[in-house]
C-alpha positions in Angstrom: 71.2 84.1 113.9 70.0 86.0 110.9 69.9 89.3 112.7 73.6 88.7 113.8 74.6 87.9 110.3 72.9 91.1 109.1 74.7 93.1 111.8 78.1 91.6 110.9 77.6 92.1 107.2 76.4 95.7 107.7 79.4 96.4 109.9 81.7 95.0 107.2 80.1 97.1 104.5 80.3 100.2 106.6 84.0 99.5 107.4 84.7 99.0 103.6 83.1 102.4 102.9 85.0 104.1 105.6 88.3 102.6 104.5 87.8 102.9 100.8 86.2 106.4 100.6 86.2 108.3 103.9 89.8 107.5 104.7 91.1 109.8 102.1 89.7 112.8 104.0 91.6 111.8 107.3 94.0 114.4 108.7 97.3 114.6 107.0 98.9 116.0 110.2 101.7 113.9 111.7 100.7 111.3 114.2 101.6 111.6 118.0 105.0 110.1 117.9 106.1 112.1 114.7 104.7 115.3 116.3 106.7 114.7 119.5 109.8 114.0 117.4 109.4 117.3 115.6 108.7 119.3 118.8 111.6 117.8 120.7 113.9 118.0 117.7 114.9 114.4 117.0 113.0 113.9 113.8 116.1 114.2 111.8 117.5 111.0 113.3 114.6 109.0 111.9 115.5 106.2 109.5 113.6 105.0 106.6 111.3 102.1 107.3 112.7 98.8 106.1 109.3 98.0 104.6 109.0 101.3 102.7 109.1 99.5 99.3 106.2 97.0 100.0 103.0 97.2 98.1 101.0 98.8 101.0 103.4 101.1 102.5 102.7 104.7 103.7 98.9 104.4 103.7 98.8 103.8 99.9 99.1 101.2 97.2 102.3 101.0 95.1 101.7 101.4 91.3 98.4 103.3 91.7 99.1 106.9 90.6 95.7 108.4 91.7 96.3 109.2 95.4 92.6 108.9 96.4 92.4 105.5 94.7 95.7 104.4 96.2 94.6 105.2 99.8 91.1 103.7 99.2 92.5 100.5 97.8 94.9 100.1 100.7 92.1 100.7 103.2 89.9 98.1 101.6 92.7 95.5 101.5 93.4 96.3 105.2 89.7 95.8 106.1 89.4 92.5 104.2 92.7 91.2 105.6 91.6 92.1 109.2 88.2 90.4 108.6 89.9 87.2 107.3 92.4 87.0 110.2 89.6 87.8 112.8 87.2 85.3 111.2 89.9 82.5 111.4 90.8 83.4 114.9 87.1 83.4 116.0 86.3 80.1 114.3 89.3 78.5 116.1 88.4 80.0 119.5 84.7 79.1 119.2 85.4 75.5 118.2 83.8 73.0 120.6 86.3 70.8 122.3 86.3 67.2 121.2 84.8 64.7 123.6 86.8 61.7 124.4 84.9 58.4 124.2 85.8 55.6 126.4 
């Protein structure tokens, strides 16, 4: 059990590092769908995302002027949010069924 816990904590720490530090160095090239839209010529018809004004839109954090910090904070929040959702889901899935006593 202790080895599993160390493994999970290690994976979480590595994920936080990748999201908080390394993610800033990711490619700024358009993703696949955006590239196809540019190549075929329908990128001009794209509409603004309805969630463009939320705090974590466009791979950044609103209100943080430093681009590197903005991307890192958004990544760390994403990792923590994913870990919380996954942890709750795994706890619910792994619950032992109640036994019915007669």
